[in-house]
Every structure is written in structure tokens, then in C-alpha cells.
C-alpha positions in Angstrom: -46.3 35.3 -43.2 -44.7 37.6 -46.2 -41.3 36.1 -47.6 -38.0 38.6 -47.3 -36.5 38.9 -50.0 -32.8 40.2 -49.1 -33.1 44.4 -49.9 -35.6 44.2 -47.3 -34.1 41.4 -45.0 -31.2 43.8 -44.8 -33.1 47.0 -44.0 -34.4 45.2 -41.0 -30.7 43.7 -39.7 -29.4 48.0 -40.4 -32.5 49.2 -38.1 -31.5 46.3 -36.0 -28.3 47.4 -35.2 -29.3 51.4 -35.3 -31.0 50.7 -32.1 -28.3 48.3 -30.6 -25.7 50.8 -30.7 -27.8 53.8 -30.2 -29.6 52.7 -26.2 -27.6 54.6 -23.9 -26.9 52.8 -20.8 -28.9 53.3 -17.5 -27.8 56.7 -15.2 -28.0 55.4 -12.3 -24.8 57.7 -10.4 -23.2 57.0 -7.2 -25.2 56.8 -4.0 -27.2 53.7 -5.9 -23.7 52.1 -6.4 -22.7 52.6 -2.8 -26.0 51.1 -1.4 -25.7 48.2 -3.4 -22.5 47.2 -2.0 -23.2 48.4 1.1 -26.5 45.8 1.1 -24.4 43.1 -0.3 -21.6 43.5 2.8 -24.2 42.9 4.9 -25.3 40.1 3.6 -22.4 38.6 3.7 -21.5 39.7 7.4 -25.4 38.2 7.8 -26.9 41.3 9.9 -29.1 41.4 7.1 -31.6 38.5 8.5 -34.4 39.9 10.5 -34.6 39.0 15.2 -37.6 37.0 14.6 -35.8 34.8 11.5 -32.9 33.6 13.6 -34.0 31.6 16.3 -37.4 30.0 13.7 -35.7 28.7 10.6 -33.9 26.0 13.7 -37.7 25.8 15.3 -38.3 24.5 12.5 -36.1 21.3 11.5 -36.2 20.5 15.0 -39.5 20.0 15.2 -40.0 18.1 11.9 -37.1 15.9 13.7 -39.1 15.2 16.3 -42.4 14.5 14.2 -40.4 12.0 11.8 -38.8 10.1 14.9 -42.4 9.9 16.9 -44.2 8.7 13.5 -41.3 5.9 13.2 -43.2 5.0 16.7 -46.3 5.4 16.2 -45.7 3.2 13.1 -43.3 0.6 14.8 -45.9 0.2 18.3 -48.8 -0.1 15.3 -47.2 -2.5 13.2 -46.3 -5.0 16.3 -48.7 -4.7 18.6 -51.7 -5.4 15.5 -48.8 -7.9 14.0 -50.5 -10.8 16.1 -54.9 -9.5 15.1 -54.5 -8.6 11.2 -58.2 -10.1 10.4 -58.8 -7.3 12.6 -56.9 -4.1 11.1 -57.2 -5.1 7.8 -61.4 -4.9 7.5 -61.2 -1.4 9.9 -57.8 -0.3 7.0 -60.5 -2.0 4.3 -64.0 -0.6 5.8 -65.1 -4.1 5.7 -66.5 -4.3 9.5 -70.4 -4.9 9.7 -71.3 -3.3 13.2 -74.4 -1.8 12.3 -77.4 -3.7 13.2 -79.9 -3.5 10.1 -83.3 -1.8 11.3 -85.3 -4.4 8.9 -85.0 -7.7 11.2 
């Protein structure tokens, strides 16, 4: 990369300043402003949601809560009922059960 001397640096600064000053604002028109404000009012009033999504979010959260409770009940029952014979459960989880009889005996 080449170093800019002071004169070249000032030229670049002037060019950037002119470009910044000469830029135009976008012409949006009054209808665009009215539509944006109408959309904002609808969103604030809650009319922006579709009819399908009104009950769907509640259903998802209720289903998640029920599934979490069922998982806790299942985990508790597994721990309670397998506490008596932990050897089989440990073997089952570690894949060390040798129930297959070898074919060559």
C-alpha cells in the first residue's frame, strides 16, 4: 500500500466531503408515509397477526410444558423402579449384556 502525502490526503478528504454533501434524500412521497404509519398503528393494535398464528403459539408452549412434565415423570419412575437392580440398567446402558450365544461351541 502506498503512503499518501498531505496533498493527496487533502484531495481525498475534499472528494469525500463533496460526495457526502451532494447526496440526495430519497423521494418517498406522502402515500409511503401514510402506509408506514398505518402499518405501525395496526401492529400496535395487534391486528397485524394472522388468524392462524393466534392460537398456535399458545398450543406450542402448552405442549412443551406437558412434554417437560412427562419427561420428569418418566425420569423419576425410571430412577425409582430401577434403583433396586442397578446392575442390569448399568449393563443395558453400557451395552455389556452378552445374551447372544456364540455359534461355534
